[in-house]
C-alpha positions in Angstrom: -116.5 71.7 149.2 -116.7 75.1 150.3 -119.8 77.3 151.6 -120.8 79.7 148.7 -119.2 80.6 145.9 -118.2 84.4 146.2 -115.9 84.8 143.0 -117.6 85.5 139.8 -116.9 84.7 136.3 -115.0 87.9 135.2 -113.0 87.8 138.6 -112.1 84.1 138.0 -110.7 85.1 134.5 -108.6 88.1 135.8 -107.4 85.9 138.7 -106.2 83.4 136.6 -104.4 85.5 134.3 -102.7 87.7 136.9 -101.8 84.5 138.9 -100.1 83.1 135.8 -98.2 86.3 135.3 -97.1 86.4 138.9 -96.0 82.7 138.8 -93.9 83.1 135.5 -92.6 87.0 136.2 -89.5 86.0 138.5 -88.4 83.4 135.4 -89.3 85.5 132.5 -88.4 89.2 133.7 -84.9 89.4 134.6 -84.2 92.5 137.0 -82.3 93.4 140.1 -85.7 93.0 142.1 -85.3 89.3 142.0 -82.3 89.5 143.8 -84.1 89.3 147.0 -85.0 85.9 148.0 -88.2 86.9 149.8 -89.5 88.6 146.6 -88.5 85.7 144.4 -90.8 83.3 146.7 -93.7 85.6 147.7 -94.7 86.8 144.3 -95.3 83.3 142.9 -97.2 82.3 146.1 -99.5 85.4 145.6 -99.9 83.9 142.1 -100.8 80.4 143.2 -103.2 81.6 145.9 -105.0 83.9 143.0 -105.2 80.7 140.9 -106.5 78.2 143.5 -109.0 81.0 144.7 -110.1 81.0 141.3 -110.5 77.4 140.6 -112.4 76.7 143.7 -114.5 80.0 143.1 -114.1 81.0 147.1 -112.0 83.8 148.6 -111.6 83.8 152.1 -110.7 87.4 152.0 -114.2 88.1 150.4 -116.0 86.2 152.9 -114.2 88.3 156.0 -115.3 91.7 154.2 -118.7 90.4 153.0 -117.7 90.9 149.5 -119.0 88.6 146.5 -118.5 89.0 142.6 -120.9 86.2 141.9 -124.3 87.2 140.1 -127.1 86.2 142.3 
């Protein structure tokens, strides 16, 4: 599906955990920071992107900067 995987195992686990936290945060943590509609939308979207990049094992940003966390 994608060219070469560039997201390693530990990186995948961290991305899934942080992504899940960011998706759930606006619903679990009640604070005045969520009064802004932009913040309420952007934070979960970033979480979903992290989860998706972990599932497909490919990060476009890593590709741009030439980084990889996969063992070779």
